[in-house]
C-alpha positions in Angstrom: 0.0 0.1 -0.1 1.4 3.2 -1.0 1.4 6.4 1.1 0.5 4.8 4.5 3.1 3.5 7.3 3.4 -0.1 8.4 1.0 0.3 11.4 -1.7 1.7 9.0 -0.8 -1.0 6.7 -1.5 -3.6 9.0 -4.7 -1.9 10.2 -6.0 -1.4 6.8 -5.1 -4.8 5.8 -7.1 -6.5 8.7 -10.1 -4.3 8.2 -9.9 -5.2 4.5 -9.5 -8.8 5.0 -12.4 -8.9 7.4 -14.8 -7.1 5.1 -13.4 -9.5 2.3 -14.3 -12.2 4.7 -17.8 -11.3 5.2 -18.5 -10.2 1.4 -17.2 -13.8 0.2 -18.5 -15.8 3.3 -15.1 -17.2 4.1 -14.0 -18.2 7.6 -10.4 -17.0 8.4 -8.6 -16.0 11.3 -7.3 -12.6 12.2 -3.8 -13.0 11.0 -5.3 -14.6 7.6 -7.4 -11.4 7.3 -4.3 -9.2 7.7 -2.4 -11.1 5.5 -5.2 -11.2 2.6 -5.9 -7.7 3.0 -2.4 -6.5 2.7 -1.7 -9.0 -0.3 -4.9 -8.0 -2.0 -4.0 -4.4 -1.8 -0.5 -5.5 -3.5 -2.0 -7.5 -6.1 -4.7 -5.0 -7.1 -2.3 -2.1 -7.1 0.1 -3.9 -9.5 -2.9 -5.0 -11.7 -4.1 -1.4 -11.8 -0.6 -0.2 -12.5 -0.5 -2.2 -15.4 -3.6 -0.8 -16.7 -2.3 2.7 -16.1 -4.6 3.5 -13.3 -2.9 4.6 -10.1 -4.8 4.4 -6.9 -4.1 7.7 -4.6 -2.1 7.0 -1.2 -5.1 8.0 0.8 -6.2 5.7 3.6 -9.8 5.4 1.9 -8.8 4.7 -1.4 -6.3 1.9 -0.3 -8.8 0.4 2.0 -11.4 0.2 -1.0 -8.4 -1.3 -3.2 -7.5 -3.7 -0.4 -10.9 -5.0 -0.1 -11.6 -5.5 -3.8 -8.2 -7.2 -4.1 -8.8 -9.5 -1.0 -11.9 -10.7 -2.5 -10.3 -11.2 -5.9 -7.7 -13.4 -4.2 -10.5 -15.5 -2.2 -12.1 -15.9 -5.6 -9.0 -17.1 -7.3 -8.2 -19.5 -4.5 -11.7 -21.0 -4.6 -11.4 -21.5 -8.5 -8.1 -22.9 -8.4 -9.1 -25.2 -5.5 -12.1 -26.4 -7.2 -10.2 -27.1 -10.4 -7.6 -29.0 -8.8 -10.2 -31.3 -7.0 
């Protein structure tokens, strides 16, 4: 996440992971929520930068990107898991 410090990254990641967990009806713990929120923000920021879209460094913007990215990762995990089974 660009423009926020480490503590805010953890807080935003945890909140984003929790929101994505509720949206996608997944069952994860606190550490998984933080991890999926941070990783989701990194992945979606990368995808958006490839498309020429740069999310601002604001907390709200990065929170939205983190939630969307976390939902994307949960969806991708479920699709990969279903395909390999």
